[in-house]
C-alpha positions, 0 to 999 in steps of 0.5 A, a space after each residue: 544356905 539356910 536350914 529353911 532352904 535345906 529343908 525345903 530342898 529335901 521336901 522337894 526331892 522327896 516329892 520328886 522321888 514319890 512322883 518317880 516311884 509312882 511312875 515306875 522309875 527305878 531310883 539309882 542314886 540320890 545326891 550324886 556328887 562329883 568334882 563337876 557338881 551334884 545330880 539330885 536324882 539319877 533314875 532309870 526307866 525303860 532302858 533310859 537314864 535320867 539325870 534329874 535336877 530338882 528345884 523347889 521354891 516357896 514363892 516366885 519372888 525370884 522367878 519360877 523354880 525351873 527358871 534357875 536351871 540355866 545353861 551353866 547348870 545344865 553344863 555341870 549336870 552333863 559333866 557330872 553325868 559323864 563322870 557317873 557313866 565312866 564309873 558305872 557301865 550302862 551300855 545302849 541306854 538313852 540319856 536324858 537331862 530332866 527337871 522337876 520344878 516344885 512350888 510349895 506356896 500357901 500349902 499348895 504344891 505345884 509339881 512340873 516334870 520335864 523328862 528331857 530338856 535337851 531335845 
């Protein structure tokens, strides 16, 4: 991964964090890593845990950002989320897998947030 891609990803994650904070989410973890994969953001709101994938792109030459969140990626998020739940006790919480799709193109920012892609 190039330095440009890392910087773009960091910008996207910062935008997602700002969005979540402005919508009363509590941020529990950033870049949670396990042997099953990484979860970009783990947040909590109203007794619900959100396991959030952030995809950021600077153009749509290879598709829209959210299109890269495929079944395989969702499987890895679920496995990492299960591991997180084993290490941290959250009883009676609803669980959601969420996606931010962030397109930063020509100084225009388009942010889309799906709170629950599994329903």
